TIFI-174597 format. One record per residue (C-alpha): residue number from 1; residue in three letters; x, y, z. Coordinates in Angstrom, 1 decimal. Example, Ala and Ser with C-alpha at 12.3 -4.5 7.8 and 13.67 -1.06 7.14 Angstrom:
REC    k    r       x       y       z
REC    1  ALA    12.3    -4.5     7.8
REC    2  SER    13.7    -1.1     7.1
***
This chain:
REC    k    r       x       y       z
REC    1  MET    21.4    -9.3    97.9
REC    2  LYS    21.2   -13.0    98.5
REC    3  TYR    18.1   -15.1    98.6
REC    4  SER    18.7   -16.0   102.2
REC    5  LYS    18.3   -12.4   103.2
REC    6  LEU    14.7   -12.1   101.9
REC    7  THR    12.3   -11.4   104.7
REC    8  PRO     8.8   -13.0   104.9
REC    9  SER     7.3    -9.6   103.8
REC   10  ASP     9.7    -9.5   100.8
REC   11  ILE     8.6   -13.0    99.8
REC   12  LYS     5.0   -12.1   100.1
REC   13  TRP     5.5    -9.0    98.0
REC   14  ILE     7.4   -11.0    95.3
REC   15  THR     4.7   -13.7    95.3
REC   16  LYS     1.9   -11.2    95.0
REC   17  LEU     3.7    -9.6    92.1
REC   18  TYR     4.1   -12.9    90.3
REC   19  ALA     0.4   -13.6    90.8
REC   20  SER    -0.5   -10.4    89.0
REC   21  LYS    -1.3   -10.2    85.3
REC   22  GLU     1.8    -8.1    84.4
REC   23  PRO     4.1    -9.4    81.8
REC   24  ARG     6.9   -11.6    83.2
REC   25  LYS     9.7    -9.2    82.0
REC   26  VAL     8.0    -6.3    83.8
REC   27  ILE     7.7    -8.3    87.0
REC   28  GLN    11.3    -9.4    87.0
REC   29  LYS    12.5    -5.9    86.2
REC   30  SER    10.5    -4.4    89.2
REC   31  ILE    12.0    -7.0    91.6
REC   32  ALA    15.5    -6.5    90.3
REC   33  GLN    15.3    -2.7    90.8
REC   34  LYS    13.8    -3.0    94.3
REC   35  PHE    16.5    -5.3    95.6
REC   36  GLY    19.4    -4.2    93.4
REC   37  VAL    20.0    -7.5    91.8
REC   38  LYS    20.2    -8.8    88.2
REC   39  ARG    17.2   -10.4    86.5
REC   40  ARG    19.0   -13.8    86.5
REC   41  ALA    18.9   -13.7    90.3
REC   42  VAL    15.2   -12.9    90.3
REC   43  ARG    14.6   -15.9    88.0
REC   44  ASP    16.5   -18.1    90.5
REC   45  TRP    14.4   -16.8    93.4
REC   46  ALA    11.2   -17.4    91.5
REC   47  LYS    12.2   -21.1    90.9
REC   48  LYS    13.1   -21.6    94.6
REC   49  LEU     9.8   -20.1    95.6
REC   50  GLU     8.0   -22.3    93.1
REC   51  LEU     6.4   -19.3    91.4
REC   52  VAL     7.3   -20.5    87.9
REC   53  ASN     7.1   -23.9    86.2
REC   54  LYS     4.8   -25.1    88.9
REC   55  PRO     2.4   -27.7    87.7
REC   56  SER    -1.1   -26.4    87.3
REC   57  THR    -4.1   -28.2    88.7
REC   58  ASP    -5.1   -29.0    85.1
REC   59  PHE    -1.8   -30.6    84.4
REC   60  VAL    -1.9   -32.7    87.6
REC   61  VAL    -5.3   -33.9    86.6
REC   62  ALA    -4.0   -34.7    83.1
REC   63  GLN    -1.1   -36.8    84.6
REC   64  THR    -3.7   -39.1    86.1
REC   65  LYS    -6.1   -39.2    83.2
REC   66  VAL    -7.3   -42.7    82.1
REC   67  LEU    -9.0   -42.9    78.7
REC   68  GLU   -12.3   -44.5    78.4
REC   69  ARG   -12.2   -47.8    76.6
REC   70  LYS   -13.5   -47.2    73.1
REC   71  LYS   -13.2   -48.7    69.6
REC   72  TYR   -11.9   -45.4    68.2
REC   73  TYR    -9.4   -42.9    69.5
REC   74  ILE    -8.5   -39.4    68.1
REC   75  VAL    -5.2   -38.2    69.5
REC   76  SER    -3.7   -34.7    68.9
REC   77  TRP    -1.2   -32.4    70.7
REC   78  GLY    -1.8   -29.1    72.4
REC   79  GLN     0.8   -26.5    73.4
REC   80  ASN     0.8   -24.7    76.8
REC   81  SER    -0.3   -21.0    76.9
REC   82  THR    -1.4   -21.2    73.3
REC   83  PRO    -4.9   -20.8    71.8
REC   84  VAL    -6.5   -23.9    70.3
REC   85  HIS    -7.5   -23.7    66.7
REC   86  MET   -11.2   -23.6    67.3
REC   87  GLY   -12.3   -24.6    63.8
REC   88  PHE   -10.1   -27.7    63.9
REC   89  LEU   -11.2   -28.7    67.5
REC   90  ARG   -14.8   -28.2    66.5
REC   91  ASN   -14.3   -30.6    63.5
REC   92  MET   -12.4   -33.1    65.7
REC   93  GLU   -15.3   -33.1    68.1
REC   94  ALA   -17.9   -33.5    65.4
REC   95  TYR   -16.0   -36.5    63.9
REC   96  ALA   -15.5   -38.1    67.3
REC   97  ALA   -19.2   -37.8    68.0
REC   98  SER   -20.0   -39.4    64.6
REC   99  ILE   -17.9   -42.5    65.3
REC  100  ASN   -18.2   -42.5    69.1
REC  101  ALA   -14.4   -41.9    69.5
REC  102  GLU   -12.5   -40.9    72.6
REC  103  ILE   -10.4   -37.7    72.2
REC  104  SER    -7.0   -37.3    73.7
REC  105  VAL    -4.9   -34.1    73.5
REC  106  ILE    -1.4   -34.8    74.7
REC  107  ALA    -0.1   -31.9    76.8
REC  108  GLY     2.9   -30.2    75.2
REC  109  ARG     5.3   -27.6    76.7
REC  110  TYR     7.3   -24.9    75.1
REC  111  ARG     8.7   -21.7    76.6
REC  112  ASN     8.4   -18.8    74.2
REC  113  PRO     9.6   -15.5    75.7
REC  114  THR     8.6   -13.7    72.5
REC  115  SER     5.1   -15.1    72.5
REC  116  ILE     2.2   -12.6    71.8
REC  117  PHE     0.1   -14.7    74.2
REC  118  PRO     0.2   -14.2    78.0
REC  119  ASP     1.8   -16.5    80.5
REC  120  SER     4.0   -18.1    77.8
REC  121  ASP     6.0   -20.1    80.2
REC  122  LEU     3.3   -21.3    82.5
REC  123  GLN     1.9   -24.8    82.5
REC  124  VAL    -1.6   -23.8    81.5
REC  125  TRP    -3.6   -24.9    78.5
REC  126  ASP    -6.5   -23.3    76.6
REC  127  LYS    -9.8   -24.1    78.3
REC  128  PRO   -11.5   -25.8    75.3
REC  129  ILE    -9.0   -28.7    75.4
REC  130  LEU    -8.9   -29.2    79.2
REC  131  PRO   -11.5   -32.0    79.1
REC  132  TYR    -9.2   -33.9    76.7
REC  133  LEU    -5.8   -33.0    78.2
REC  134  ASP    -3.6   -36.1    78.7
REC  135  ALA    -0.2   -36.4    80.3
REC  136  ASN    -0.4   -40.0    81.3
REC  137  ARG     0.9   -43.0    79.5
REC  138  GLN    -2.0   -44.9    78.0
REC  139  ILE    -2.0   -48.6    76.9
REC  140  ILE    -5.2   -48.7    74.9
REC  141  HIS    -4.5   -52.0    73.2
REC  142  PRO    -2.1   -54.9    73.7
REC  143  HIS    -0.2   -53.7    70.7
REC  144  MET    -0.7   -49.9    70.9
REC  145  GLU     0.4   -47.3    73.4
REC  146  LEU     0.0   -43.5    73.7
REC  147  LEU     3.2   -41.9    75.2
REC  148  SER     1.3   -38.9    76.5
REC  149  ASP     3.7   -38.6    79.5
REC  150  ILE     6.7   -37.7    77.2
REC  151  LYS     7.3   -34.1    76.4
REC  152  ILE     9.3   -33.6    73.2
REC  153  HIS    10.4   -30.1    72.3
REC  154  PRO     8.1   -28.9    69.5
REC  155  THR    11.1   -27.7    67.5
REC  156  ALA    12.8   -31.2    67.4
REC  157  ARG    13.6   -32.0    63.8
REC  158  MET    13.2   -35.8    64.2
REC  159  PRO    10.8   -36.3    67.1
REC  160  LEU    10.7   -40.1    66.8
REC  161  SER    14.4   -40.5    67.0
REC  162  SER    15.7   -42.7    69.9
REC  163  PHE    12.2   -43.8    71.0
REC  164  GLU    12.2   -47.1    69.1
REC  165  GLY    12.4   -49.3    72.2
REC  166  ILE    10.6   -47.2    74.8
REC  167  SER     7.2   -48.9    74.2
REC  168  SER     8.7   -52.4    74.1
REC  169  GLY     7.0   -54.3    71.2
REC  170  ARG     3.9   -52.1    71.0
REC  171  SER     3.3   -49.5    68.4
REC  172  CYS     3.1   -46.0    69.8
REC  173  VAL     1.8   -42.5    69.3
REC  174  ILE     3.9   -39.5    70.4
REC  175  GLY     2.5   -36.0    70.7
REC  176  HIS     4.3   -33.5    68.5
REC  177  PRO     3.3   -30.7    66.0
REC  178  ARG     5.2   -32.2    63.1
REC  179  VAL     3.8   -35.2    61.3
REC  180  HIS     6.3   -38.1    61.2
REC  181  GLN     5.8   -41.8    60.9
REC  182  LYS     8.1   -44.9    60.7
REC  183  VAL     8.0   -48.6    61.1
REC  184  VAL    10.4   -50.3    63.4
REC  185  PRO    11.8   -53.6    62.0
REC  186  ALA    10.2   -56.6    63.8
REC  187  LEU    11.1   -60.3    63.8
REC  188  ASN     9.1   -62.7    61.7
REC  189  GLY     5.9   -63.7    63.4
REC  190  TYR     5.7   -60.5    65.5
REC  191  LYS     3.2   -57.7    65.1
REC  192  PRO     4.3   -54.7    63.0
REC  193  LYS     5.5   -51.9    65.2
REC  194  MET     4.6   -48.4    64.0
REC  195  MET     5.6   -45.0    65.5
REC  196  LEU     3.6   -41.9    64.7
REC  197  THR     3.4   -38.3    65.8
REC  198  THR     0.1   -36.5    66.0
REC  199  GLY     0.2   -33.0    64.6
REC  200  ALA    -1.2   -30.2    66.7
REC  201  CYS    -4.6   -28.7    67.6
REC  202  THR    -3.2   -25.4    68.8
REC  203  VAL    -2.0   -22.5    66.6
REC  204  ARG     1.6   -21.6    65.8
REC  205  ASN     3.5   -20.1    68.7
REC  206  TYR     7.2   -20.2    68.3
REC  207  THR    10.2   -18.0    69.0
REC  208  ASP    11.8   -15.9    66.2
REC  209  SER    15.0   -18.0    66.4
REC  210  LYS    16.2   -20.3    63.7
REC  211  ALA    14.8   -23.4    65.5
REC  212  GLY    11.6   -21.6    66.2
REC  213  LYS    11.1   -20.5    62.6
REC  214  ILE    11.8   -24.1    61.3
REC  215  GLY     9.3   -25.4    63.9
REC  216  GLU     6.7   -22.8    62.8
REC  217  PHE     7.1   -23.9    59.1
REC  218  HIS     6.5   -27.6    59.9
REC  219  HIS     3.7   -27.0    62.4
REC  220  THR     0.8   -29.0    61.2
REC  221  LEU    -2.8   -29.2    62.3
REC  222  GLY    -3.6   -32.9    62.7
REC  223  PHE    -4.4   -36.0    64.7
REC  224  VAL    -3.9   -39.7    64.7
REC  225  ILE    -7.0   -41.9    64.5
REC  226  ILE    -6.7   -45.4    66.0
REC  227  GLU    -9.2   -48.2    65.4
REC  228  ILE    -9.4   -51.2    67.7
REC  229  ASP   -10.4   -54.5    66.0
REC  230  GLY    -9.9   -57.5    68.3
REC  231  ASP    -6.3   -58.4    68.3
REC  232  ASP    -5.6   -56.0    65.5
REC  233  PHE    -5.6   -52.2    65.2
REC  234  TYR    -5.6   -49.7    62.3
REC  235  VAL    -3.9   -46.3    62.6
REC  236  ARG    -3.9   -43.3    60.3
REC  237  GLN    -2.6   -39.7    60.4
REC  238  VAL    -5.0   -37.0    59.5
REC  239  THR    -3.9   -33.5    58.5
REC  240  ALA    -6.1   -30.4    58.3
REC  241  ASP    -6.4   -27.1    56.5
REC  242  GLU    -4.4   -24.6    58.5
REC  243  HIS    -7.0   -21.9    58.0
REC  244  THR   -10.4   -23.6    58.4
REC  245  GLY    -9.4   -26.8    60.3
REC  246  ALA   -11.3   -28.9    57.8
REC  247  PHE    -9.9   -32.4    57.1
REC  248  THR   -10.6   -35.7    55.3
REC  249  ASP   -10.4   -39.2    56.7
REC  250  LEU   -11.0   -41.9    54.2
REC  251  ASN   -14.4   -41.2    52.6
REC  252  LYS   -15.5   -38.5    55.2
REC  253  HIS   -14.8   -34.8    55.0
REC  254  VAL   -15.3   -32.7    58.1
REC  255  SER   -15.7   -28.9    58.0
REC  256  ASN   -17.7   -26.3    59.9
REC  257  GLY   -18.5   -28.9    62.5
REC  258  LYS   -20.3   -31.2    60.0
REC  259  VAL   -19.4   -34.7    58.7
REC  260  LYS   -20.1   -35.2    55.0
REC  261  LYS   -19.1   -37.6    52.3
REC  262  ALA   -15.7   -36.7    50.8
REC  263  LYS   -15.3   -35.9    47.2
REC  264  GLN   -13.6   -38.3    44.8
REC  265  ALA    -9.9   -38.8    45.8
REC  266  GLU    -7.3   -37.4    43.4
REC  267  ALA    -5.0   -40.4    43.4
REC  268  ILE    -3.9   -43.6    45.1
REC  269  VAL    -0.2   -44.5    45.2
REC  270  PHE     0.1   -48.3    45.6
REC  271  GLY     2.8   -49.9    47.7
REC  272  ASP     5.4   -51.4    45.4
REC  273  ILE     3.7   -54.1    43.3
REC  274  HIS     6.4   -56.6    42.1
REC  275  VAL     4.1   -58.8    40.1
REC  276  GLY     4.9   -62.4    41.0
REC  277  ASP     5.6   -61.5    44.6
REC  278  HIS     2.5   -59.5    44.9
REC  279  ASP    -0.1   -60.6    47.6
REC  280  PRO    -3.5   -61.2    45.8
REC  281  GLU    -5.4   -60.7    49.1
REC  282  CYS    -3.7   -57.3    49.7
REC  283  ILE    -4.6   -56.3    46.1
REC  284  SER    -8.2   -57.4    46.6
REC  285  ALA    -8.5   -55.4    49.8
REC  286  THR    -7.0   -52.4    48.1
REC  287  LEU    -9.5   -52.6    45.2
REC  288  ASP   -12.3   -52.7    47.8
REC  289  ILE   -11.0   -49.4    49.2
REC  290  CYS   -10.6   -48.0    45.7
REC  291  GLU   -14.2   -48.8    45.0
REC  292  ILE   -15.3   -46.5    47.8
REC  293  LEU   -12.7   -43.7    47.5
REC  294  LYS   -12.7   -43.8    43.6
REC  295  PRO    -9.3   -42.2    43.0
REC  296  LYS    -8.9   -40.6    39.6
REC  297  VAL    -5.2   -41.7    39.2
REC  298  GLY    -3.5   -44.9    40.2
REC  299  VAL     0.3   -44.7    40.6
REC  300  LEU     2.3   -48.0    40.3
REC  301  HIS     5.9   -48.5    41.6
REC  302  ASP     8.1   -51.4    40.8
REC  303  LEU     5.4   -53.0    38.6
REC  304  LEU     8.0   -55.4    37.3
REC  305  ASN     9.6   -57.8    39.8
REC  306  GLY    12.5   -58.8    37.5
REC  307  HIS    12.8   -62.2    39.1
REC  308  SER    13.7   -63.8    35.7
REC  309  VAL    16.7   -61.4    35.2
REC  310  ASN    17.7   -60.9    38.8
REC  311  ARG    21.4   -59.9    38.6
REC  312  HIS    21.9   -61.1    42.2
REC  313  GLU    21.0   -64.7    41.2
REC  314  GLN    22.5   -65.0    37.7
REC  315  LYS    25.6   -66.8    39.0
REC  316  ASN    23.7   -69.0    41.5
REC  317  PRO    23.0   -72.3    39.7
REC  318  PHE    20.7   -73.5    42.5
REC  319  SER    18.5   -70.4    42.3
REC  320  ARG    18.3   -70.8    38.5
REC  321  PHE    17.4   -74.4    38.8
REC  322  SER    14.6   -73.4    41.2
REC  323  LYS    13.3   -71.0    38.7
REC  324  LEU    13.1   -73.7    36.1
REC  325  GLN    11.2   -75.9    38.4
REC  326  SER     8.6   -73.2    39.1
REC  327  ASN     8.3   -72.1    35.5
REC  328  ASP     9.4   -68.6    36.6
REC  329  HIS    12.6   -68.4    34.6
REC  330  THR    11.7   -66.6    31.4
REC  331  LEU    11.5   -62.8    30.8
REC  332  LYS     8.6   -63.4    28.4
REC  333  GLY     6.6   -65.3    31.1
REC  334  GLU     7.2   -62.5    33.6
REC  335  ILE     6.3   -59.7    31.1
REC  336  ASP     3.1   -61.6    30.2
REC  337  ASN     2.2   -61.8    33.9
REC  338  VAL     2.8   -58.1    34.3
REC  339  VAL     0.6   -57.3    31.3
REC  340  GLU    -2.2   -59.6    32.6
REC  341  PHE    -2.0   -58.1    36.1
REC  342  THR    -2.2   -54.5    34.7
REC  343  LYS    -5.1   -55.4    32.5
REC  344  THR    -7.0   -56.9    35.4
REC  345  LEU    -6.2   -54.0    37.7
REC  346  SER    -7.3   -51.6    34.9
REC  347  GLU   -10.6   -53.5    34.2
REC  348  GLU   -11.5   -53.5    37.9
REC  349  THR   -11.1   -49.7    38.2
REC  350  VAL   -12.1   -48.5    34.7
REC  351  ASP   -15.2   -46.7    36.0
REC  352  TYR   -13.2   -44.2    38.1
REC  353  ILE    -9.5   -44.3    37.5
REC  354  GLU    -8.8   -42.1    34.5
REC  355  GLU    -5.1   -42.9    34.3
REC  356  PHE    -2.5   -45.3    35.6
REC  357  VAL     1.0   -44.0    36.0
REC  358  VAL     3.9   -46.4    35.9
REC  359  VAL     6.8   -44.8    37.8
REC  360  ASN    10.2   -45.6    36.4
REC  361  SER    11.7   -47.8    39.1
REC  362  ASN    14.9   -49.7    39.8
REC  363  HIS    13.4   -53.1    39.2
REC  364  ASP    12.3   -52.0    35.7
REC  365  ALA    15.9   -51.1    34.9
REC  366  TRP    17.0   -54.7    35.6
REC  367  ILE    16.1   -55.5    32.0
REC  368  GLU    18.7   -53.0    30.7
REC  369  SER    21.2   -54.3    33.2
REC  370  TYR    20.5   -57.9    32.1
REC  371  LEU    20.9   -56.9    28.4
REC  372  VAL    24.2   -55.1    29.0
REC  373  ASN    25.9   -57.6    31.3
REC  374  SER    24.6   -61.0    30.2
REC  375  ASP    25.6   -63.4    27.4
REC  376  TRP    22.4   -64.6    25.6
REC  377  LYS    24.3   -67.8    24.6
REC  378  LYS    24.4   -68.8    28.3
REC  379  ASP    20.7   -68.1    28.8
REC  380  ILE    18.9   -69.8    26.0
REC  381  PRO    15.4   -69.6    27.5
REC  382  ASN    15.6   -65.8    27.3
REC  383  ALA    17.4   -65.7    24.0
REC  384  LEU    14.6   -64.3    21.8
REC  385  GLU    13.6   -61.6    24.3
REC  386  TYR    17.3   -60.7    24.6
REC  387  MET    17.5   -60.2    20.9
REC  388  LYS    14.2   -58.4    20.6
REC  389  TYR    14.9   -55.9    23.4
REC  390  SER    18.5   -55.4    22.4
REC  391  THR    17.4   -54.5    18.9
REC  392  MET    14.8   -52.0    20.3
REC  393  MET    17.6   -50.4    22.4
REC  394  LEU    20.0   -50.2    19.4
REC  395  LYS    17.2   -48.6    17.3
REC  396  GLY    16.6   -46.0    19.9
REC  397  GLU    13.0   -47.2    20.5
REC  398  THR    13.3   -47.2    24.3
REC  399  PRO    13.7   -43.6    25.4
REC  400  LYS    12.0   -44.3    28.7
REC  401  GLY    13.5   -47.7    29.1
REC  402  VAL    12.7   -51.2    27.8
REC  403  PHE    10.0   -51.9    30.3
REC  404  ALA     8.2   -48.6    29.6
REC  405  ALA     8.3   -49.4    25.9
REC  406  ILE     6.7   -52.8    26.5
REC  407  ILE     3.9   -51.3    28.5
REC  408  ASP     3.4   -48.5    26.0
REC  409  ASP     2.9   -51.1    23.3
REC  410  THR     0.2   -52.9    25.3
REC  411  GLU    -3.6   -52.1    25.0
REC  412  ILE    -5.1   -51.6    28.4
REC  413  TYR    -8.6   -50.5    29.4
REC  414  ASN    -7.5   -47.3    31.2
REC  415  VAL    -5.0   -44.8    29.9
REC  416  VAL    -1.5   -45.9    31.1
REC  417  LYS     1.2   -43.3    31.2
REC  418  THR     4.8   -44.5    31.7
REC  419  LEU     7.4   -42.2    33.1
REC  420  ALA    11.0   -41.8    32.1
REC  421  LEU    13.6   -41.6    34.9
REC  422  ASP    13.5   -38.2    36.5
REC  423  GLU    10.2   -37.3    34.7
REC  424  SER     7.9   -35.3    36.9
REC  425  TYR     4.2   -36.2    37.5
REC  426  ARG     2.4   -33.8    39.8
REC  427  VAL    -1.1   -33.9    41.3
REC  428  ALA    -2.4   -31.2    43.6
REC  429  GLU     1.1   -29.9    44.3
REC  430  TRP     2.4   -33.4    45.2
REC  431  GLU     5.2   -34.9    43.1
REC  432  LEU     4.2   -38.6    42.4
REC  433  GLY     6.8   -39.4    39.7
REC  434  VAL     9.8   -40.3    42.0
REC  435  HIS    10.3   -43.9    42.9
REC  436  GLY    13.0   -43.2    45.5
REC  437  HIS    16.0   -45.2    44.5
REC  438  GLU    17.8   -42.3    42.9
REC  439  GLY    19.1   -39.6    45.3
REC  440  THR    20.8   -36.2    44.7
REC  441  ASN    23.8   -36.0    42.4
REC  442  GLY    23.6   -39.7    41.5
REC  443  SER    23.6   -41.0    45.1
REC  444  ARG    21.2   -43.6    46.5
REC  445  GLY    17.9   -42.1    47.5
REC  446  ASN    16.3   -42.2    50.9
REC  447  PRO    13.4   -40.3    52.6
REC  448  ASN    15.8   -38.5    55.0
REC  449  GLN    17.5   -37.1    51.9
REC  450  PHE    14.3   -36.1    50.1
REC  451  LYS    13.1   -34.1    53.1
REC  452  LYS    15.7   -31.5    52.3
REC  453  LEU    14.1   -30.8    49.0
REC  454  SER    11.5   -28.1    48.7
REC  455  THR     8.9   -30.5    47.2
REC  456  LYS     6.1   -32.4    48.7
REC  457  MET     6.3   -36.0    47.3
REC  458  VAL     5.1   -39.5    47.6
REC  459  THR     7.8   -42.1    46.9
REC  460  GLY     8.2   -45.9    47.1
REC  461  HIS    11.2   -48.3    47.0
REC  462  THR    11.8   -49.0    50.7
REC  463  HIS     8.7   -51.3    51.2
REC  464  SER     8.6   -49.7    54.7
REC  465  PRO     6.1   -46.8    54.9
REC  466  SER     7.3   -43.6    56.5
REC  467  ARG     6.5   -39.9    56.6
REC  468  ILE     8.9   -37.1    57.3
REC  469  ASP     6.8   -33.9    57.1
REC  470  GLY     6.1   -33.5    53.4
REC  471  VAL     7.9   -36.7    52.2
REC  472  VAL     5.6   -39.7    52.3
REC  473  THR     6.8   -43.2    51.4
REC  474  VAL     4.5   -46.0    50.7
REC  475  GLY     5.1   -49.6    51.7
REC  476  THR     4.6   -52.7    49.6
REC  477  SER     1.8   -54.7    48.0
REC  478  THR     3.8   -57.9    48.1
REC  479  TYR     3.9   -60.7    50.7
REC  480  LEU     5.7   -59.5    53.8
REC  481  ARG     8.4   -62.2    53.4
REC  482  VAL     9.7   -63.0    50.0
REC  483  GLY    12.9   -64.8    50.7
REC  484  TYR    15.5   -62.0    50.6
REC  485  ASN    14.2   -59.8    53.5
REC  486  THR    15.4   -62.1    56.2
REC  487  GLY    15.8   -61.2    59.9
REC  488  ALA    13.9   -58.3    61.4
REC  489  SER    11.9   -56.5    58.7
REC  490  GLY    10.1   -53.2    58.6
REC  491  TRP     8.0   -54.1    55.5
REC  492  LEU     4.3   -53.3    55.7
REC  493  GLN     1.5   -53.4    53.1
REC  494  SER     0.7   -49.8    52.8
REC  495  HIS    -0.6   -47.2    50.3
REC  496  ALA    -1.1   -43.4    50.1
REC  497  ILE    -4.3   -41.6    49.3
REC  498  LEU    -4.2   -38.1    47.8
REC  499  ASN    -7.5   -36.7    48.9
REC  500  ALA    -9.6   -34.0    47.1
REC  501  ASP    -8.5   -31.4    49.7
REC  502  GLY    -4.9   -31.9    48.7
REC  503  LYS    -3.9   -33.8    51.8
REC  504  VAL    -2.1   -37.1    51.7
REC  505  GLN    -3.1   -39.9    54.0
REC  506  GLN    -1.3   -43.3    54.4
REC  507  ILE    -3.5   -46.4    54.9
REC  508  HIS    -2.0   -49.6    56.2
REC  509  CYS    -3.2   -53.2    55.5
REC  510  ILE    -3.3   -55.3    58.6
REC  511  ASN    -4.5   -58.9    58.0
REC  512  TYR    -6.0   -57.7    54.8
REC  513  LYS    -8.1   -55.0    56.3
REC  514  PHE    -7.4   -51.2    56.2
REC  515  THR   -10.2   -50.0    58.5
REC  516  THR   -13.5   -50.8    60.2
REC  517  LEU   -15.1   -47.6    59.1
REC  518  LEU   -15.9   -48.6    55.5
***
């Protein structure tokens, strides 16, 4: 039977059946049997009659939602026809009330015919999130935009892919149950452009397909918090306990609908240091944050800059002359500066940091590369250090590398642990001993490669902060322009905090501030 042959009474009967609370499969089977057609035809009739996929009143309202202008915004994602995680929502509301924040829940869609929840393919959302439901694009700041009108499939593996230009020069937040973040390279003088996904406030509800099971595994309770501060903004991702919905943001822990002071942080992973190129104002602002969060462990990547033995400049006479003019040409001088920096950092944090960890990094290995490939007779200013460190290597006194041996031989206020290449250092189930320059099977490392490993980790190396599910990459502690990163750059001064609840949170330094909440 064709659709054109349906009588008004037939259409009325079909419409009434679709309006019932019977499961969709039962409804389609009844119609198919009555008219002697296949269920595929029934689905086509329902679409033509606008009985399915018809926007609900709630969604129409969400499409015209305009957020109230506030200093703080909390943004999450909610799936249609899926219960909200009430513990998490309650905690979000409590935190929003404590800082007077506007809540936005980006409306997400997903059709799950195997769902245990009713009306799995209807555009309806759980009642508790309706006051916050948002499906309208929101420009909340000249440099920040919520792309609430975009629906990305919740099983998408790389939800930020291909959206780099859609918000023009503004940073943007995209609703999605996976927690991803990246920085889009920007020209010198332009504001940094960040892209972030939100995490979800609804429970897991996926098909039992391959894509569905992968999406279910990476489904994360979370939100993005945005702080407006004049021409600047600060943004962080917050992830919550999947059972209780409790979470930590900076020095606040929220559970059971109450906001309390968070416990001492487990660790801070500094953005790559590069002593000599480090930005003292960024370091100062970081120490202010540390004084409040009081991390037990400080993790340092690329502590050595290696400017004095930079293999890329050994054959450049003009660069070597410039080093001589700036008194930045000797390995001894550079090592002395590293030791002094580490001692100062240690002294400033001795009351709470129990151990500093120096991760074996690619710039540290420049010393070995220099010793192997250079002729000391052509570099007299470094001749004594060349002989000294070569002798140490020949005697087998550098099992973790020359730079590690130097640090191990230095008396510093805190305990300082140097790591060998490939040496693990785990805190609260997070691997913190990987710099990021070495990939699998001897290849070059990158975050996209690490996400395939079965390990949650915090790495460095790229100077551009990112997050791909359980792989977090810190940024840098250097100046944002140091001569060799010309053109568009994605560098950002950024660190990672491992909180007492075992969740990692990235914090970004914008004009030497991380937040307005501390």
